[in-house]
C-alpha atoms as a printed R data frame, in Angstrom:
    type eleno elety resid chain resno      x       y       z
1   ATOM     1    CA   MET     A     1 71.867 -72.601 -51.515
2   ATOM     2    CA   THR     A     2 70.815 -69.221 -52.781
3   ATOM     3    CA   SER     A     3 67.649 -68.910 -54.777
4   ATOM     4    CA   ARG     A     4 64.673 -66.615 -54.829
5   ATOM     5    CA   THR     A     5 62.900 -68.679 -52.163
6   ATOM     6    CA   THR     A     6 65.913 -69.255 -49.892
7   ATOM     7    CA   PRO     A     7 66.425 -66.838 -47.018
8   ATOM     8    CA   GLN     A     8 69.441 -64.600 -47.407
9   ATOM     9    CA   ARG     A     9 69.623 -63.294 -43.851
10  ATOM    10    CA   ALA     A    10 68.484 -64.427 -40.440
11  ATOM    11    CA   ALA     A    11 68.427 -63.038 -36.923
12  ATOM    12    CA   VAL     A    12 68.207 -65.073 -33.724
13  ATOM    13    CA   PHE     A    13 66.955 -63.316 -30.583
14  ATOM    14    CA   HIS     A    14 67.564 -64.691 -27.101
15  ATOM    15    CA   GLY     A    15 65.301 -64.384 -24.088
16  ATOM    16    CA   TYR     A    16 65.415 -63.452 -20.430
17  ATOM    17    CA   GLY     A    17 68.702 -64.171 -18.681
18  ATOM    18    CA   ALA     A    18 70.412 -65.380 -21.859
19  ATOM    19    CA   THR     A    19 73.148 -64.119 -24.151
20  ATOM    20    CA   PRO     A    20 73.924 -64.807 -27.821
21  ATOM    21    CA   GLU     A    21 76.423 -67.480 -26.714
22  ATOM    22    CA   ASP     A    22 73.856 -69.547 -24.791
23  ATOM    23    CA   HIS     A    23 71.772 -72.628 -25.469
24  ATOM    24    CA   TRP     A    24 71.247 -73.544 -29.157
25  ATOM    25    CA   PHE     A    25 71.609 -70.084 -30.670
26  ATOM    26    CA   GLY     A    26 75.200 -70.454 -31.903
27  ATOM    27    CA   TRP     A    27 74.531 -73.949 -33.243
28  ATOM    28    CA   LEU     A    28 71.577 -72.678 -35.286
29  ATOM    29    CA   ALA     A    29 73.509 -69.649 -36.547
30  ATOM    30    CA   GLY     A    30 76.353 -71.932 -37.599
31  ATOM    31    CA   ARG     A    31 74.018 -74.234 -39.527
32  ATOM    32    CA   LEU     A    32 72.409 -71.276 -41.296
33  ATOM    33    CA   GLU     A    33 75.782 -69.719 -42.121
34  ATOM    34    CA   THR     A    34 76.879 -73.056 -43.621
35  ATOM    35    CA   ASP     A    35 73.810 -72.810 -45.859
36  ATOM    36    CA   GLY     A    36 74.913 -69.357 -47.002
37  ATOM    37    CA   ILE     A    37 72.422 -67.460 -44.850
38  ATOM    38    CA   GLU     A    38 74.013 -64.461 -43.149
39  ATOM    39    CA   THR     A    39 72.974 -64.804 -39.506
40  ATOM    40    CA   THR     A    40 73.239 -62.478 -36.534
41  ATOM    41    CA   ILE     A    41 72.482 -63.046 -32.858
42  ATOM    42    CA   PRO     A    42 72.089 -59.553 -31.397
43  ATOM    43    CA   ALA     A    43 72.733 -59.091 -27.698
44  ATOM    44    CA   LEU     A    44 69.654 -57.692 -26.001
45  ATOM    45    CA   PRO     A    45 70.735 -55.319 -23.210
46  ATOM    46    CA   HIS     A    46 70.591 -56.237 -19.537
47  ATOM    47    CA   PRO     A    47 69.175 -59.752 -20.019
48  ATOM    48    CA   LEU     A    48 68.593 -60.194 -16.273
49  ATOM    49    CA   ALA     A    49 66.791 -56.837 -15.998
50  ATOM    50    CA   PRO     A    50 65.173 -56.442 -19.428
51  ATOM    51    CA   ASP     A    51 63.582 -53.189 -20.508
52  ATOM    52    CA   GLY     A    52 60.943 -53.574 -23.210
53  ATOM    53    CA   GLU     A    53 61.746 -50.327 -25.007
54  ATOM    54    CA   GLN     A    54 65.485 -51.060 -25.091
55  ATOM    55    CA   TRP     A    55 64.951 -54.612 -26.307
56  ATOM    56    CA   GLU     A    56 62.523 -53.533 -29.027
57  ATOM    57    CA   LYS     A    57 64.956 -50.849 -30.200
58  ATOM    58    CA   VAL     A    58 67.706 -53.453 -30.646
59  ATOM    59    CA   VAL     A    59 65.317 -55.824 -32.442
60  ATOM    60    CA   ARG     A    60 64.064 -53.097 -34.803
61  ATOM    61    CA   SER     A    61 67.640 -52.070 -35.562
62  ATOM    62    CA   ALA     A    62 68.653 -55.667 -36.298
63  ATOM    63    CA   LEU     A    63 65.590 -56.290 -38.466
64  ATOM    64    CA   GLY     A    64 65.714 -53.141 -40.541
65  ATOM    65    CA   THR     A    65 62.951 -53.571 -43.090
66  ATOM    66    CA   PRO     A    66 62.356 -57.311 -43.361
67  ATOM    67    CA   ASP     A    67 61.604 -58.886 -46.710
68  ATOM    68    CA   ARG     A    68 60.760 -62.336 -48.075
69  ATOM    69    CA   HIS     A    69 64.429 -63.302 -47.795
70  ATOM    70    CA   SER     A    70 64.519 -62.554 -44.059
71  ATOM    71    CA   VAL     A    71 64.062 -65.069 -41.246
72  ATOM    72    CA   VAL     A    72 63.566 -64.296 -37.573
73  ATOM    73    CA   ILE     A    73 64.008 -66.871 -34.830
74  ATOM    74    CA   ALA     A    74 63.248 -65.967 -31.211
75  ATOM    75    CA   HIS     A    75 63.216 -67.713 -27.857
76  ATOM    76    CA   SER     A    76 60.969 -67.067 -24.859
77  ATOM    77    CA   LEU     A    77 60.851 -63.361 -23.913
78  ATOM    78    CA   GLY     A    78 62.626 -62.626 -27.191
79  ATOM    79    CA   CYS     A    79 59.459 -63.850 -28.953
80  ATOM    80    CA   LEU     A    80 57.284 -61.207 -27.314
81  ATOM    81    CA   THR     A    81 59.906 -58.569 -28.092
82  ATOM    82    CA   VAL     A    82 60.089 -59.595 -31.755
83  ATOM    83    CA   LEU     A    83 56.302 -59.632 -32.082
84  ATOM    84    CA   ARG     A    84 56.078 -56.116 -30.639
85  ATOM    85    CA   ALA     A    85 58.858 -54.878 -32.914
86  ATOM    86    CA   LEU     A    86 57.155 -56.351 -35.978
87  ATOM    87    CA   ARG     A    87 53.842 -54.742 -34.974
88  ATOM    88    CA   SER     A    88 55.585 -51.352 -34.871
89  ATOM    89    CA   LEU     A    89 56.843 -51.583 -38.475
90  ATOM    90    CA   PRO     A    90 55.149 -49.689 -41.312
91  ATOM    91    CA   ARG     A    91 52.582 -51.752 -43.184
92  ATOM    92    CA   SER     A    92 54.780 -52.327 -46.247
93  ATOM    93    CA   TRP     A    93 57.049 -55.017 -44.762
94  ATOM    94    CA   ARG     A    94 57.145 -58.759 -45.474
95  ATOM    95    CA   LEU     A    95 58.980 -61.514 -43.585
96  ATOM    96    CA   GLY     A    96 59.928 -64.858 -45.096
97  ATOM    97    CA   ALA     A    97 59.739 -66.894 -41.897
98  ATOM    98    CA   LEU     A    98 59.142 -66.374 -38.197
99  ATOM    99    CA   VAL     A    99 60.119 -69.161 -35.787
100 ATOM   100    CA   LEU     A   100 59.013 -68.721 -32.172
101 ATOM   101    CA   VAL     A   101 60.401 -71.102 -29.533
102 ATOM   102    CA   SER     A   102 58.642 -71.198 -26.140
103 ATOM   103    CA   GLY     A   103 56.819 -68.004 -27.067
104 ATOM   104    CA   PHE     A   104 53.995 -66.384 -25.144
105 ATOM   105    CA   VAL     A   105 52.017 -63.162 -24.767
106 ATOM   106    CA   ASP     A   106 50.591 -63.741 -21.271
107 ATOM   107    CA   ALA     A   107 52.065 -63.299 -17.785
108 ATOM   108    CA   LEU     A   108 54.163 -66.218 -16.560
109 ATOM   109    CA   PRO     A   109 53.314 -67.650 -13.123
110 ATOM   110    CA   ALA     A   110 56.922 -68.905 -12.708
111 ATOM   111    CA   LEU     A   111 58.447 -65.488 -13.511
112 ATOM   112    CA   PRO     A   112 56.377 -62.731 -11.891
113 ATOM   113    CA   GLU     A   113 59.400 -60.421 -12.144
114 ATOM   114    CA   LEU     A   114 58.584 -60.151 -15.863
115 ATOM   115    CA   ASP     A   115 54.975 -58.991 -15.337
116 ATOM   116    CA   ARG     A   116 55.840 -55.363 -16.038
117 ATOM   117    CA   PHE     A   117 57.721 -56.253 -19.242
118 ATOM   118    CA   ILE     A   118 54.930 -58.547 -20.429
119 ATOM   119    CA   GLY     A   119 52.149 -56.117 -19.503
120 ATOM   120    CA   ASP     A   120 49.158 -56.692 -21.787
121 ATOM   121    CA   GLY     A   121 51.148 -58.894 -24.178
122 ATOM   122    CA   CYS     A   122 50.856 -57.905 -27.823
123 ATOM   123    CA   ASP     A   123 48.026 -57.424 -30.285
124 ATOM   124    CA   LEU     A   124 48.734 -59.937 -33.031
125 ATOM   125    CA   THR     A   125 45.797 -59.050 -35.265
126 ATOM   126    CA   GLY     A   126 46.866 -59.250 -38.906
127 ATOM   127    CA   LEU     A   127 50.501 -60.026 -38.161
128 ATOM   128    CA   GLN     A   128 50.333 -63.331 -40.038
129 ATOM   129    CA   ASP     A   129 49.356 -61.386 -43.175
130 ATOM   130    CA   HIS     A   130 52.945 -60.062 -43.309
131 ATOM   131    CA   VAL     A   131 54.752 -63.366 -42.775
132 ATOM   132    CA   ASP     A   132 55.089 -66.136 -45.363
133 ATOM   133    CA   ARG     A   133 55.667 -68.914 -42.809
134 ATOM   134    CA   ILE     A   134 55.149 -68.931 -39.035
135 ATOM   135    CA   VAL     A   135 56.337 -71.826 -36.888
136 ATOM   136    CA   VAL     A   136 55.651 -72.016 -33.149
137 ATOM   137    CA   ILE     A   137 57.626 -74.605 -31.159
138 ATOM   138    CA   ARG     A   138 57.170 -75.706 -27.559
139 ATOM   139    CA   SER     A   139 58.060 -78.555 -25.271
140 ATOM   140    CA   ASP     A   140 55.548 -80.703 -23.415
141 ATOM   141    CA   ASP     A   141 57.293 -80.038 -20.081
142 ATOM   142    CA   ASP     A   142 58.343 -76.368 -20.079
143 ATOM   143    CA   PRO     A   143 58.636 -75.279 -16.415
144 ATOM   144    CA   LEU     A   144 58.811 -71.541 -17.226
145 ATOM   145    CA   VAL     A   145 56.321 -71.020 -20.052
146 ATOM   146    CA   PRO     A   146 53.267 -73.217 -19.525
147 ATOM   147    CA   PRO     A   147 52.499 -75.176 -22.712
148 ATOM   148    CA   PRO     A   148 48.975 -73.653 -22.886
149 ATOM   149    CA   HIS     A   149 50.602 -70.199 -23.116
150 ATOM   150    CA   THR     A   150 52.504 -71.225 -26.255
151 ATOM   151    CA   ASP     A   151 49.425 -72.984 -27.623
152 ATOM   152    CA   ARG     A   152 47.480 -69.739 -27.198
153 ATOM   153    CA   LEU     A   153 50.188 -67.821 -29.069
154 ATOM   154    CA   ALA     A   154 49.996 -70.328 -31.928
155 ATOM   155    CA   ASP     A   155 46.194 -70.008 -31.995
156 ATOM   156    CA   LEU     A   156 46.430 -66.202 -32.132
157 ATOM   157    CA   LEU     A   157 48.811 -66.520 -35.087
158 ATOM   158    CA   GLY     A   158 46.623 -69.108 -36.815
159 ATOM   159    CA   VAL     A   159 49.168 -71.930 -36.783
160 ATOM   160    CA   THR     A   160 49.527 -75.352 -35.189
161 ATOM   161    CA   VAL     A   161 52.191 -75.647 -32.525
162 ATOM   162    CA   ARG     A   162 55.051 -78.121 -32.982
163 ATOM   163    CA   VAL     A   163 55.792 -80.059 -29.790
164 ATOM   164    CA   VAL     A   164 59.243 -81.379 -28.872
165 ATOM   165    CA   PRO     A   165 58.856 -83.941 -26.066
166 ATOM   166    CA   GLY     A   166 61.003 -83.516 -22.964
167 ATOM   167    CA   ALA     A   167 62.853 -80.358 -24.065
168 ATOM   168    CA   GLY     A   168 61.981 -78.230 -21.026
169 ATOM   169    CA   HIS     A   169 62.454 -74.551 -21.822
170 ATOM   170    CA   PHE     A   170 64.976 -75.321 -24.591
171 ATOM   171    CA   LEU     A   171 67.924 -74.325 -22.402
172 ATOM   172    CA   ALA     A   172 71.411 -75.812 -22.316
173 ATOM   173    CA   THR     A   173 70.628 -76.898 -18.749
174 ATOM   174    CA   ASP     A   174 67.737 -78.886 -20.250
175 ATOM   175    CA   GLY     A   175 70.280 -80.579 -22.531
176 ATOM   176    CA   ILE     A   176 69.270 -78.488 -25.553
177 ATOM   177    CA   THR     A   177 72.382 -77.179 -27.312
178 ATOM   178    CA   GLU     A   178 71.070 -77.981 -30.787
179 ATOM   179    CA   LEU     A   179 67.547 -77.397 -32.079
180 ATOM   180    CA   PRO     A   180 67.019 -79.281 -35.350
181 ATOM   181    CA   VAL     A   181 63.262 -78.550 -35.338
182 ATOM   182    CA   ALA     A   182 64.022 -74.815 -35.652
183 ATOM   183    CA   TYR     A   183 66.568 -75.421 -38.410
184 ATOM   184    CA   ASP     A   184 64.116 -77.660 -40.273
185 ATOM   185    CA   ALA     A   185 61.423 -74.976 -39.990
186 ATOM   186    CA   ILE     A   186 63.713 -72.558 -41.815
187 ATOM   187    CA   SER     A   187 65.402 -74.830 -44.324
188 ATOM   188    CA   ARG     A   188 62.403 -76.745 -45.618
């Protein structure tokens, strides 16, 4: 499955309190690898005490200079980190696809300990001009990221959010160890 329009490499970024081995990340990486897409799941340092600068440094290193054959998938706080890292890239980059699961740019009432990390969010102006396809996914019952937060992110990026009923925050404890909607967003 390698053609000019098929992604050749992908990176999956976890969120707060998670590791590369958690939730649906390994399942998605395995599906992509089966399709011939080299996939990494970088470990973001100190997931229970995240530092924005450290996380962005790891994301930028993993991304390198993205191109049309690159796909980025992120979950929760990883979404904000990825968005900030992309905003810091020189203007000559292009990304094939960006999939954001339970993403947000606003403070989370359920997780005030992340207020400092979240700060003023991220200026997304013009970001969509560098990405061929953006997909934003949320659940209708996320207890950590209020659905309106993800809807606002989708609005800022100029896309319609995809809703997965009853998926919570897309955690293994929510019963989510596979995420076909994310795979479909990449493989279509």
